[in-house]
C-alpha positions as CSV (number, residue, x, y, z in Angstrom):
1,M,-24.1,1.0,-5.1
2,R,-23.1,4.5,-3.7
3,L,-19.9,5.0,-1.7
4,R,-18.4,8.0,0.1
5,V,-14.7,8.6,0.4
6,E,-12.9,10.8,2.9
7,F,-9.2,11.5,3.0
8,T,-6.2,13.8,3.6
9,T,-2.7,13.7,2.3
10,E,0.4,14.3,4.5
11,P,3.0,16.0,5.5
12,F,1.1,18.7,5.7
13,D,1.9,22.2,5.2
14,L,-0.4,25.1,7.0
15,D,1.3,28.1,4.9
16,E,0.2,26.7,1.7
17,A,-0.9,23.8,0.1
18,P,1.8,21.3,-1.0
19,A,1.7,19.7,-4.3
20,H,0.2,16.5,-3.5
21,A,-2.8,17.8,-1.6
22,V,-3.2,20.2,-4.7
23,V,-3.2,16.8,-7.0
24,A,-5.3,14.8,-4.9
25,R,-8.2,17.2,-4.8
26,E,-8.1,17.8,-9.0
27,V,-8.3,14.2,-9.2
28,I,-11.4,14.2,-6.6
29,Q,-12.8,17.7,-8.3
30,S,-12.6,16.3,-12.0
31,A,-13.9,12.8,-11.4
32,D,-17.6,12.2,-12.0
33,L,-18.5,12.7,-8.5
34,D,-20.9,14.4,-6.9
35,A,-21.3,16.2,-3.2
36,V,-17.4,16.8,-3.4
37,D,-16.1,19.0,-0.4
38,V,-12.8,19.9,-0.9
39,G,-11.2,21.5,2.4
40,P,-7.8,22.1,4.2
41,F,-8.0,19.4,6.9
42,G,-10.2,17.2,4.8
43,N,-12.0,16.4,1.6
44,T,-15.0,14.1,1.0
45,A,-17.0,13.3,-2.0
46,E,-19.9,10.8,-3.1
47,G,-20.4,9.0,-6.3
48,G,-21.4,5.8,-7.7
49,A,-19.0,2.7,-6.7
50,D,-17.3,2.5,-9.8
51,Q,-16.8,6.2,-10.3
52,V,-15.2,6.6,-6.3
53,L,-13.0,3.7,-6.9
54,T,-11.8,5.0,-10.0
55,A,-10.9,7.9,-8.3
56,V,-9.6,6.9,-5.0
57,D,-7.2,4.8,-7.4
58,S,-6.2,7.7,-9.7
59,L,-5.5,9.7,-6.2
60,L,-3.5,7.3,-4.5
61,R,-1.6,7.4,-7.6
62,K,-1.0,10.9,-8.4
63,A,-0.3,11.9,-4.3
64,L,2.2,9.7,-4.1
65,E,3.7,10.5,-7.2
66,S,3.7,14.2,-6.1
67,G,5.5,13.5,-2.8
68,A,2.7,12.5,-0.3
69,T,4.6,10.4,2.1
70,R,1.2,9.5,4.1
71,V,-2.9,9.4,2.9
72,S,-5.9,8.4,4.9
73,L,-8.8,7.3,3.5
74,Q,-12.2,6.0,4.7
75,V,-14.6,4.9,2.1
76,N,-18.4,4.1,3.4
77,V,-21.1,2.7,1.8
78,V,-23.9,5.0,2.0
79,G,-27.2,3.6,0.0
80,E,-27.7,2.5,-3.6
81,E,-26.7,4.4,-6.5
82,V,-29.3,6.9,-7.6
83,Q,-30.4,6.0,-11.1
């Protein structure tokens, strides 16, 4: 199964990216995922179910440890995993 995760972390700071946002993006960018798109108001990535769920676990833990007060995320099934 392939999954797509979309997420944001808060609180927002329009002047510079807060530590929790930087950490969350680093987790996603370093995970074994594809179709990664990071931006100032939202981030998305796709991959196999195990890889996405592992990345989400790490993202939540590290973002909260780095000062996030809210993490909004959505996970969608987007198809079968490509072999």
